[in-house]
VEXDREN-386580 format. One record per residue (C-alpha): x, y, z. Coordinates in steps of 0.1 Angstrom, whole numbers, plus 5000, padded with zeros to 4 digits. Each point is the difference from the previous one (the first is absolute). Example, Ala and Ser with C-alpha at 12.3 -4.5 7.8 and 13.67 -1.06 7.14 Angstrom:
BEGIN
<vexza><u>5123</u><v>4955</v><w>5078</w></vexza>
<vexza><u>5014</u><v>5034</v><w>4993</w></vexza>
END
This chain:
BEGIN
<vexza><u>3348</u><v>5178</v><w>3063</w></vexza>
<vexza><u>5017</u><v>4990</v><w>4968</w></vexza>
<vexza><u>5026</u><v>4973</v><w>4995</w></vexza>
<vexza><u>5021</u><v>4986</v><w>4972</w></vexza>
<vexza><u>5021</u><v>4968</v><w>4998</w></vexza>
<vexza><u>5030</u><v>4992</v><w>4978</w></vexza>
<vexza><u>5013</u><v>4965</v><w>5006</w></vexza>
<vexza><u>5008</u><v>4998</v><w>5037</w></vexza>
<vexza><u>4998</u><v>5037</v><w>5006</w></vexza>
<vexza><u>4968</u><v>5017</v><w>5012</w></vexza>
<vexza><u>4995</u><v>5038</v><w>5004</w></vexza>
<vexza><u>4970</u><v>5013</v><w>5020</w></vexza>
<vexza><u>4987</u><v>5035</v><w>5002</w></vexza>
<vexza><u>4977</u><v>5007</v><w>5029</w></vexza>
<vexza><u>4977</u><v>5030</v><w>5000</w></vexza>
<vexza><u>4990</u><v>5023</v><w>5029</w></vexza>
<vexza><u>4981</u><v>4983</v><w>5027</w></vexza>
<vexza><u>5009</u><v>4964</v><w>4990</w></vexza>
<vexza><u>5011</u><v>4978</v><w>5029</w></vexza>
<vexza><u>5036</u><v>4989</v><w>4993</w></vexza>
<vexza><u>5000</u><v>4964</v><w>5013</w></vexza>
<vexza><u>4965</u><v>4992</v><w>4988</w></vexza>
<vexza><u>5007</u><v>5014</v><w>4965</w></vexza>
<vexza><u>5033</u><v>4980</v><w>4997</w></vexza>
<vexza><u>4981</u><v>4969</v><w>5012</w></vexza>
<vexza><u>4973</u><v>5005</v><w>4974</w></vexza>
<vexza><u>5026</u><v>5001</v><w>4972</w></vexza>
<vexza><u>5019</u><v>4970</v><w>5013</w></vexza>
<vexza><u>4967</u><v>4980</v><w>4999</w></vexza>
<vexza><u>4990</u><v>5012</v><w>4965</w></vexza>
<vexza><u>5035</u><v>4992</v><w>4987</w></vexza>
<vexza><u>5003</u><v>4967</v><w>5019</w></vexza>
<vexza><u>5032</u><v>5011</v><w>5017</w></vexza>
<vexza><u>5010</u><v>4978</v><w>5030</w></vexza>
<vexza><u>5037</u><v>5010</v><w>5006</w></vexza>
<vexza><u>5020</u><v>5031</v><w>4993</w></vexza>
<vexza><u>5017</u><v>5031</v><w>5012</w></vexza>
<vexza><u>4989</u><v>5035</v><w>5002</w></vexza>
<vexza><u>5030</u><v>5018</v><w>4986</w></vexza>
<vexza><u>4990</u><v>5036</v><w>5005</w></vexza>
<vexza><u>4972</u><v>5024</v><w>5005</w></vexza>
<vexza><u>4997</u><v>5038</v><w>4999</w></vexza>
<vexza><u>4973</u><v>5026</v><w>5003</w></vexza>
<vexza><u>4983</u><v>5012</v><w>5031</w></vexza>
<vexza><u>4974</u><v>4988</v><w>5025</w></vexza>
<vexza><u>4978</u><v>5008</v><w>5030</w></vexza>
<vexza><u>4988</u><v>4980</v><w>5029</w></vexza>
<vexza><u>5032</u><v>4980</v><w>4999</w></vexza>
<vexza><u>5002</u><v>4975</v><w>5029</w></vexza>
<vexza><u>5036</u><v>4989</v><w>5006</w></vexza>
<vexza><u>5015</u><v>4979</v><w>5027</w></vexza>
<vexza><u>5033</u><v>4990</v><w>5015</w></vexza>
<vexza><u>5006</u><v>4967</v><w>5016</w></vexza>
<vexza><u>5008</u><v>5003</v><w>5037</w></vexza>
<vexza><u>5006</u><v>4966</v><w>5016</w></vexza>
<vexza><u>4973</u><v>4978</v><w>4984</w></vexza>
<vexza><u>4973</u><v>5028</v><w>4994</w></vexza>
<vexza><u>4998</u><v>5029</v><w>4977</w></vexza>
<vexza><u>4998</u><v>5036</v><w>5014</w></vexza>
<vexza><u>4977</u><v>5017</v><w>4975</w></vexza>
<vexza><u>4995</u><v>5036</v><w>4989</w></vexza>
<vexza><u>4976</u><v>5016</v><w>4974</w></vexza>
<vexza><u>5013</u><v>5029</v><w>4979</w></vexza>
<vexza><u>4967</u><v>5017</v><w>4990</w></vexza>
<vexza><u>5015</u><v>5029</v><w>4981</w></vexza>
<vexza><u>5013</u><v>4995</v><w>4965</w></vexza>
<vexza><u>5035</u><v>4986</v><w>4999</w></vexza>
<vexza><u>5023</u><v>4995</v><w>4970</w></vexza>
<vexza><u>5011</u><v>4964</v><w>4995</w></vexza>
<vexza><u>5038</u><v>4998</v><w>4999</w></vexza>
<vexza><u>5004</u><v>4962</v><w>5001</w></vexza>
<vexza><u>4975</u><v>4972</v><w>4996</w></vexza>
<vexza><u>5010</u><v>4963</v><w>4996</w></vexza>
<vexza><u>4990</u><v>4965</v><w>5012</w></vexza>
<vexza><u>4993</u><v>4964</v><w>4993</w></vexza>
<vexza><u>4969</u><v>4982</v><w>4987</w></vexza>
<vexza><u>4995</u><v>4964</v><w>5011</w></vexza>
<vexza><u>4974</u><v>4973</v><w>5001</w></vexza>
<vexza><u>4999</u><v>5001</v><w>5038</w></vexza>
<vexza><u>4984</u><v>5023</v><w>5025</w></vexza>
<vexza><u>5006</u><v>5028</v><w>5000</w></vexza>
<vexza><u>5000</u><v>5001</v><w>4962</w></vexza>
<vexza><u>5021</u><v>5031</v><w>4998</w></vexza>
<vexza><u>5028</u><v>5013</v><w>5023</w></vexza>
<vexza><u>5005</u><v>5037</v><w>4990</w></vexza>
<vexza><u>5024</u><v>5026</v><w>5014</w></vexza>
<vexza><u>4995</u><v>5037</v><w>4993</w></vexza>
<vexza><u>5019</u><v>5032</v><w>5007</w></vexza>
<vexza><u>4982</u><v>5033</v><w>4998</w></vexza>
<vexza><u>5006</u><v>5037</v><w>5006</w></vexza>
<vexza><u>4976</u><v>5028</v><w>5008</w></vexza>
<vexza><u>5003</u><v>5038</v><w>4994</w></vexza>
<vexza><u>5028</u><v>5001</v><w>5026</w></vexza>
<vexza><u>5021</u><v>4976</v><w>4977</w></vexza>
<vexza><u>5006</u><v>4977</v><w>5030</w></vexza>
<vexza><u>4999</u><v>4963</v><w>4990</w></vexza>
<vexza><u>4978</u><v>4975</v><w>5019</w></vexza>
<vexza><u>4995</u><v>4964</v><w>4992</w></vexza>
<vexza><u>4994</u><v>4965</v><w>5009</w></vexza>
<vexza><u>4977</u><v>4971</v><w>4991</w></vexza>
<vexza><u>4970</u><v>5011</v><w>4980</w></vexza>
<vexza><u>4966</u><v>4990</v><w>5014</w></vexza>
<vexza><u>4977</u><v>5022</v><w>4981</w></vexza>
<vexza><u>4996</u><v>5033</v><w>4981</w></vexza>
<vexza><u>4986</u><v>5017</v><w>4970</w></vexza>
<vexza><u>5016</u><v>5014</v><w>4969</w></vexza>
<vexza><u>4997</u><v>5038</v><w>4999</w></vexza>
<vexza><u>5001</u><v>5012</v><w>4973</w></vexza>
<vexza><u>5016</u><v>4970</v><w>4984</w></vexza>
<vexza><u>5025</u><v>4971</v><w>5003</w></vexza>
<vexza><u>5021</u><v>4981</v><w>4975</w></vexza>
<vexza><u>5012</u><v>4965</v><w>5010</w></vexza>
<vexza><u>5024</u><v>4976</v><w>4982</w></vexza>
<vexza><u>4997</u><v>4963</v><w>5006</w></vexza>
<vexza><u>5022</u><v>4971</v><w>4987</w></vexza>
<vexza><u>4981</u><v>4967</v><w>4998</w></vexza>
<vexza><u>5017</u><v>4968</v><w>5011</w></vexza>
<vexza><u>4989</u><v>4969</v><w>4980</w></vexza>
<vexza><u>5024</u><v>4973</v><w>5013</w></vexza>
<vexza><u>5008</u><v>5012</v><w>5035</w></vexza>
<vexza><u>4972</u><v>4991</v><w>5024</w></vexza>
<vexza><u>4998</u><v>5017</v><w>5033</w></vexza>
<vexza><u>4977</u><v>4999</v><w>5030</w></vexza>
<vexza><u>5001</u><v>5012</v><w>5036</w></vexza>
<vexza><u>5004</u><v>4980</v><w>5032</w></vexza>
<vexza><u>4996</u><v>5012</v><w>5035</w></vexza>
<vexza><u>5033</u><v>4996</v><w>5017</w></vexza>
<vexza><u>5000</u><v>4998</v><w>5038</w></vexza>
<vexza><u>5035</u><v>5016</v><w>5005</w></vexza>
<vexza><u>4990</u><v>5032</v><w>4982</w></vexza>
<vexza><u>4962</u><v>5000</v><w>5004</w></vexza>
<vexza><u>4998</u><v>5009</v><w>4963</w></vexza>
<vexza><u>4985</u><v>4983</v><w>4969</w></vexza>
<vexza><u>5034</u><v>4995</v><w>4984</w></vexza>
<vexza><u>5007</u><v>4994</v><w>4963</w></vexza>
<vexza><u>5003</u><v>4963</v><w>4991</w></vexza>
<vexza><u>5008</u><v>4984</v><w>4966</w></vexza>
<vexza><u>4977</u><v>4973</v><w>4989</w></vexza>
END
């Protein structure tokens, strides 16, 4: 993994086999980033576990074959979960699949753009009505 920062913009390049969420978290810690937005991501991955919220639980599926990443975005907060990422992917059949990203590895690579928020402070709070850890401003 390599990354570069210019002001409030951060670019990451993940190499083959690197776990997506863990690698982003590692950079957030090293750069002391508490709040931000994942603007975009591209590349491809394997072992991508996605989920769709049905009621108050996620229905999950793992896409083991390599899939091209079409869309990748989310939020970074001080709460738990730290990141809320959505992903859209397509396999060899060019059919798009997507949802909430739970895990996966770059294969052969990923490029991710993040904007860092200095003044806006966000966390997550479990809301009974939705059953979700919703974004809350501090």
